[in-house]
Phi, psi and omega in degrees: 000146175256120185248131175251133178248137182231116176259103187300322182292325180299330180290327192243355180246106181297127178083005180294122182238346184293127186288156177267113187299315182296316181294326178294323179288321178298317178299314180299320181296312183290325177294327177294340178263009179066027173278156176267126184243133176213164173292138183304134178235119183301334180291339179256017190311317186267004176266342183287140172280331179202139177235134176245132175236131178240133180227123185272318186252140182287343178274354175288125181299148175276143179278117184288349184266357176297140179300144184297340179267010178302136176275114184252147178204162178114156182296334178296331176270355185073023181249120186250016182290148180277159169295151177298151182306321183291330176281318182298332181283348183289147171282132186304146177270096182286349182294338181281348174234074186298339180282349181277115183249025181220162175271149173232158177166189180232142168265324176233160172233152178087182181201139179281345181281161181233054180294133186299333183269357189252135181270352187302312180300323178289321184281318189242348180080201182289165181297140180201155177296150181228302181216149169280149186298331180293340179274352185256324187295157178259148179284341183255015180209147176252021179242137181227119177255117180262138183252017180303143181271333179202063189297331182284351179270006183232124179303322178299316180297317179297318180295321179293320175298319179298324179292341179281343181297127179079005182282341184094351180272135173266138186240160170217127175257095197282349177268354178092147178266157176269108184298335181295342182259006180275098174258191182300317181294312181298319179297321178297321179291311180300319182292335182262350177288156173265126185251143178298314177207283185261159165255119191257139174229161175250143177221087184258358178215159180298328182298336183278344183296318178296321179296321180293320179294321177294318179297318179299321179294319178296318182291331177298333178294341179252018176083010180269109180276156182304333181294348177268001180263140181233122188245125174275134178238123172275128182252105176271187179289349175276081184294327179298324177297315179297319181296322179291324176296316180298317180298323181290335186259334188289350174289346176279103190305123174084000181299145179255131179246144175227120183255138178233116177293134182298132179211132175209093185300325182294330179263002180076020179267110182235132182295143177268182184299319182296317178299316181294319178298316181296313185286312191275332183245311183293313181272304183299326179280002177065018177294334181299338180286342185247337185209157177285168178297321179297316179296321179299313182292319181295317181297328183257007180055044180267129177232125182241000000 
């Protein structure tokens, strides 16, 4: 069989290098059956026995030239179906993303929270064990990127993180940790792990700012300074709420903030000018380190 793989984000995001987990597993499965696998080429559209397209973001345009029988999946398509068990059990085929020099995967799937902006509970359900870390790592790399959505809310996840201590593997939990779950045990584990670069947290509500400050204080006991923390901020149309979160966090010297304006095209949620200014210039441009949002707007005569 001739198999075509289509990564929708690779077509439209210049410099996008993060691999598509589902496509790597699909590739591994078909290669194990001695099928020929290649990146989808529209010129070969009618020669493929099967084409798979994966789309992560709903704002990524759909390719109109994909064959109508293309098997589509991913939150970008609004399709939440799981890979079949025989495909899901495969070790990812990293050869299709040669620039990727790290392992990716999940220790847990799902999340116990029901945040209105998040598709994870609908897609994956409640938190549950998924893989042991030894089943995820690569023999040719000492870097492991975990995509778990709320690993600290699962005892299995915490134990697996603890097992990584002293393993020689550097980790990154790229979806962010829930600071509200950082107790003495979790802080001790986080503090003793080897990290690729940042320790990431999410701060989507004012209530989380206090938890992040408490977590930062606990981590300092293990030598983790605030400059090693990276905080995701969801920016809704309530800009004052976002500004108060930034004010509460910027006192942590050297902390890195990353703001994402809320967007959900399927629900008609599109960021306004104020959200984009706040996320793309005030936060991404690091102006928040020198001035408040009010000072920033006044200095530039911005009125929203």
